[in-house]
Backbone as a printed PyTorch tensor [residue, N CA C, xyz], in Angstrom:
tensor([[[  0.8540,  -1.1770,   0.0000],
         [  0.0000,   0.0000,   0.0000],
         [  0.9010,   1.2410,   0.0000]],

        [[  0.5930,   2.1960,  -0.8470],
         [  1.3830,   3.4230,  -0.9130],
         [  1.0680,   4.3170,   0.2870]],

        [[  1.9410,   5.2900,   0.5900],
         [  1.6370,   6.2220,   1.6740],
         [  0.3030,   6.9470,   1.4620]],

        [[  0.0080,   7.3330,   0.2270],
         [ -1.2540,   8.0180,  -0.0500],
         [ -2.4330,   7.1070,   0.2600]],

        [[ -2.3270,   5.8420,  -0.1390],
         [ -3.4010,   4.8900,   0.1430],
         [ -3.5730,   4.6900,   1.6490]],

        [[ -2.4610,   4.6000,   2.3740],
         [ -2.5430,   4.4490,   3.8290],
         [ -3.2850,   5.6180,   4.4660]],

        [[ -2.9320,   6.8230,   4.0470],
         [ -3.5780,   8.0060,   4.6200],
         [ -5.0600,   8.0480,   4.2830]],

        [[ -5.4080,   7.7060,   3.0480],
         [ -6.8050,   7.7290,   2.6500],
         [ -7.6160,   6.6450,   3.3570]],

        [[ -7.0410,   5.4590,   3.5100],
         [ -7.7290,   4.3820,   4.2300],
         [ -7.9280,   4.7720,   5.6900]],

        [[ -6.8850,   5.3240,   6.3180],
         [ -6.9990,   5.7540,   7.7120],
         [ -8.0520,   6.8440,   7.8530]],

        [[ -8.0880,   7.7630,   6.9030],
         [ -9.0840,   8.8330,   6.9320],
         [-10.4950,   8.2720,   6.8480]],

        [[-10.7110,   7.3520,   5.9310],
         [-12.0320,   6.7290,   5.8020],
         [-12.4290,   6.0120,   7.0790]],

        [[-11.4820,   5.2850,   7.6660],
         [-11.7590,   4.5430,   8.8960],
         [-12.1110,   5.4880,  10.0400]],

        [[-11.3100,   6.5470,  10.2120],
         [-11.5820,   7.5000,  11.2990],
         [-12.9070,   8.2300,  11.0870]],

        [[-13.1920,   8.6050,   9.8500],
         [-14.4720,   9.2690,   9.5700],
         [-15.6480,   8.3380,   9.8490]],

        [[-15.5210,   7.0640,   9.4900],
         [-16.5860,   6.0990,   9.7710],
         [-16.7680,   5.9210,  11.2690]],

        [[-15.6500,   5.8280,  12.0100],
         [-15.7290,   5.6950,  13.4710],
         [-16.3640,   6.9400,  14.0940]],

        [[-16.0090,   8.1160,  13.5980],
         [-16.5740,   9.3620,  14.1300],
         [-18.0780,   9.4260,  13.8540]],

        [[-18.4850,   9.0510,  12.6640],
         [-19.9130,   9.0690,  12.3280],
         [-20.6800,   8.0950,  13.2170]],

        [[-20.1200,   6.9120,  13.4100],
         [-20.7620,   5.9150,  14.2700],
         [-20.8390,   6.4150,  15.7090]],

        [[-19.7670,   7.0350,  16.1920],
         [-19.7410,   7.5490,  17.5620],
         [-20.7390,   8.6780,  17.7570]],

        [[-20.8970,   9.5230,  16.7420],
         [-21.8910,  10.6040,  16.8370],
         [-23.2930,  10.0400,  17.0310]],

        [[-23.5670,   8.9420,  16.3480],
         [-24.8910,   8.3220,  16.4710],
         [-25.0630,   7.6050,  17.8070]],

        [[-23.9700,   7.0960,  18.3710],
         [-24.0820,   6.2630,  19.5670],
         [-23.7230,   7.0030,  20.8490]],

        [[-22.4370,   7.2010,  21.0900],
         [-22.0410,   7.7520,  22.3920],
         [-21.0760,   8.9260,  22.3440]],

        [[-20.6480,   9.3060,  21.1650],
         [-19.7770,  10.4600,  21.0550],
         [-18.3090,  10.2190,  21.3390]],

        [[-17.8910,   8.9560,  21.5220],
         [-16.4790,   8.6620,  21.7970],
         [-15.8990,   7.7980,  20.6810]],

        [[-14.6580,   8.0880,  20.3170],
         [-13.9530,   7.2990,  19.3140],
         [-12.6780,   6.7760,  19.9520]],

        [[-12.4860,   5.4810,  19.9020],
         [-11.2540,   4.8810,  20.4160],
         [-10.1540,   5.0420,  19.3680]],

        [[ -9.0400,   5.6250,  19.7790],
         [ -7.8940,   5.8150,  18.8940],
         [ -6.6890,   5.1650,  19.5670]],

        [[ -5.9220,   4.3730,  18.8290],
         [ -4.7410,   3.7610,  19.4270],
         [ -3.7890,   4.8140,  20.0010]],

        [[ -3.1210,   4.4630,  21.0790],
         [ -2.1880,   5.3890,  21.7340],
         [ -1.1380,   5.8950,  20.7470]],

        [[ -0.6240,   5.0230,  19.9150],
         [  0.4100,   5.4350,  18.9510],
         [ -0.1220,   6.5020,  17.9950]],

        [[ -1.3770,   6.3880,  17.5860],
         [ -1.9690,   7.4040,  16.6960],
         [ -2.1270,   8.7280,  17.4240]],

        [[ -2.5300,   8.6810,  18.6950],
         [ -2.6620,   9.9130,  19.4820],
         [ -1.2960,  10.5750,  19.6480]],

        [[ -0.2580,   9.7880,  19.8650],
         [  1.0940,  10.3550,  19.9950],
         [  1.5590,  10.9970,  18.6900]],

        [[  1.2690,  10.3700,  17.5510],
         [  1.6450,  10.9420,  16.2570],
         [  0.8980,  12.2410,  15.9970]],

        [[ -0.3740,  12.2730,  16.3580],
         [ -1.1570,  13.5000,  16.2110],
         [ -0.5870,  14.6000,  17.1060]],

        [[ -0.2240,  14.2400,  18.3450],
         [  0.3840,  15.2160,  19.2560],
         [  1.7040,  15.7280,  18.6890]],

        [[  2.4860,  14.8530,  18.0690],
         [  3.7550,  15.2670,  17.4670],
         [  3.5120,  16.2440,  16.3140]],

        [[  2.5060,  15.9600,  15.4920],
         [  2.1550,  16.8780,  14.4010],
         [  1.7910,  18.2510,  14.9520]],

        [[  0.9450,  18.2730,  15.9960],
         [  0.5420,  19.5520,  16.5950],
         [  1.7430,  20.2830,  17.1880]],

        [[  2.6200,  19.5470,  17.8610],
         [  3.8120,  20.1750,  18.4500],
         [  4.7170,  20.7490,  17.3680]],

        [[  4.9610,  19.9740,  16.3230],
         [  5.8320,  20.4390,  15.2360],
         [  5.2690,  21.6860,  14.5680]],

        [[  3.9710,  21.6660,  14.2860],
         [  3.3390,  22.8180,  13.6500],
         [  3.3160,  24.0140,  14.5950]],

        [[  3.0860,  23.7670,  15.8710],
         [  3.0940,  24.8500,  16.8510],
         [  4.4600,  25.5000,  16.9730]],

        [[  5.5040,  24.6700,  17.0000],
         [  6.8690,  25.2140,  17.0880],
         [  7.2310,  26.0040,  15.8300]],

        [[  6.8520,  25.4800,  14.6630],
         [  7.1430,  26.1840,  13.4080],
         [  6.4460,  27.5420,  13.3820]],

        [[  5.2030,  27.5760,  13.8590],
         [  4.4560,  28.8320,  13.8930],
         [  5.0700,  29.7990,  14.8940]],

        [[  5.4880,  29.2840,  16.0400],
         [  6.1160,  30.1390,  17.0570],
         [  7.4100,  30.7500,  16.5340]],

        [[  8.1670,  29.9830,  15.7520],
         [  9.4370,  30.4780,  15.2110],
         [  9.2510,  31.6670,  14.2890]],

        [[  8.2540,  31.5890,  13.4090],
         [  8.0710,  32.6660,  12.4280],
         [  7.0120,  33.6730,  12.8400]],

        [[  6.1970,  33.3080,  13.8060],
         [  5.2220,  34.2540,  14.3410],
         [  3.8280,  34.1830,  13.7510]],

        [[  3.6900,  33.6270,  12.5610],
         [  2.3740,  33.5240,  11.9230],
         [  2.2930,  32.2220,  11.1310]],

        [[  1.0910,  31.6950,  11.0200],
         [  0.8970,  30.4380,  10.2910],
         [  1.3580,  30.5650,   8.8470]],

        [[  1.0150,  31.6790,   8.1930],
         [  1.3130,  31.8080,   6.7620],
         [  2.7900,  32.0670,   6.4740]],

        [[  3.6010,  32.2000,   7.5190],
         [  5.0350,  32.3340,   7.3210],
         [  5.7630,  31.0080,   7.3820]],

        [[  5.0450,  29.9350,   7.6990],
         [  5.6600,  28.6120,   7.7970],
         [  5.8780,  28.0300,   6.4090]],

        [[  6.6570,  26.9490,   6.3330],
         [  6.9390,  26.3240,   5.0410],
         [  5.7250,  25.6610,   4.4210]],

        [[  4.7960,  25.1890,   5.2480],
         [  3.5990,  24.5330,   4.7290],
         [  2.3740,  25.0730,   5.4630]],

        [[  1.9410,  26.2770,   5.1100],
         [  0.8520,  26.9030,   5.8460],
         [ -0.4610,  26.1190,   5.8170]],

        [[ -0.7310,  25.3980,   4.7520],
         [ -1.9830,  24.6300,   4.6950],
         [ -1.9820,  23.5400,   5.7620]],

        [[ -0.8750,  22.8330,   5.9050],
         [ -0.7610,  21.7930,   6.9260],
         [ -0.8710,  22.4000,   8.3200]],

        [[ -0.1950,  23.5150,   8.5370],
         [ -0.2200,  24.1670,   9.8410],
         [ -1.6220,  24.6820,  10.1540]],

        [[ -2.3030,  25.1890,   9.1600],
         [ -3.6830,  25.6520,   9.3610],
         [ -4.5760,  24.4900,   9.7800]],

        [[ -4.3900,  23.3300,   9.1630],
         [ -5.1650,  22.1490,   9.5500],
         [ -4.8180,  21.7140,  10.9760]],

        [[ -3.5450,  21.7690,  11.3270],
         [ -3.1440,  21.4260,  12.6930],
         [ -3.7910,  22.3910,  13.6820]],

        [[ -3.8510,  23.6590,  13.3100],
         [ -4.5040,  24.6530,  14.1710],
         [ -5.9950,  24.3470,  14.3090]],

        [[ -6.6290,  23.9290,  13.2190],
         [ -8.0440,  23.5330,  13.2780],
         [ -8.2340,  22.3540,  14.2340]],

        [[ -7.3270,  21.3780,  14.1680],
         [ -7.3980,  20.2300,  15.0780],
         [ -7.2540,  20.6960,  16.5140]],

        [[ -6.2920,  21.5710,  16.7750],
         [ -6.0710,  22.0720,  18.1330],
         [ -7.2910,  22.8190,  18.6450]],

        [[ -7.8640,  23.6850,  17.8090],
         [ -9.0570,  24.4340,  18.2210],
         [-10.2320,  23.5100,  18.4900]],

        [[-10.3910,  22.4920,  17.6510],
         [-11.4720,  21.5370,  17.8480],
         [-11.2760,  20.7700,  19.1440]],

        [[-10.0440,  20.3610,  19.3890],
         [ -9.7410,  19.5940,  20.6030],
         [ -9.9060,  20.4350,  21.8570]],

        [[ -9.3950,  21.6660,  21.8330],
         [ -9.4240,  22.5300,  23.0060],
         [-10.7080,  23.3240,  23.1470]],

        [[-11.4400,  23.4620,  22.0460],
         [-12.5670,  24.3780,  22.0400],
         [-12.0500,  25.7610,  21.7340]],

        [[-12.8920,  26.6280,  21.2940],
         [-12.4650,  27.9950,  20.9870],
         [-12.0060,  28.6850,  22.2570]],

        [[-10.8100,  29.1890,  22.2310],
         [-10.2330,  29.8890,  23.3860],
         [-10.1230,  31.3710,  23.0500]],

        [[-10.5570,  32.2390,  23.9450],
         [-10.3830,  33.6730,  23.6730],
         [ -8.8970,  34.0210,  23.6520]],

        [[ -8.5350,  34.9770,  22.8170],
         [ -7.1180,  35.3770,  22.7180],
         [ -6.7680,  36.4200,  23.7290]]])
């Protein structure tokens, strides 16, 4: 399986689990290793943004913007 296929399969699986959880109990079980990788992505994007000061100054602003969306979703909207 190519890296692109892996990402797309994982995306489909997580979306299906999220949809099922919304209908049932609102919780999705995610393996610890996946949670750690997600945390690493958020940390890396956060550090890159801190270095340059703004998301759009990073090397991959689209990825960083998505990481920021994940962080906001996880934390809830926080006043600045």
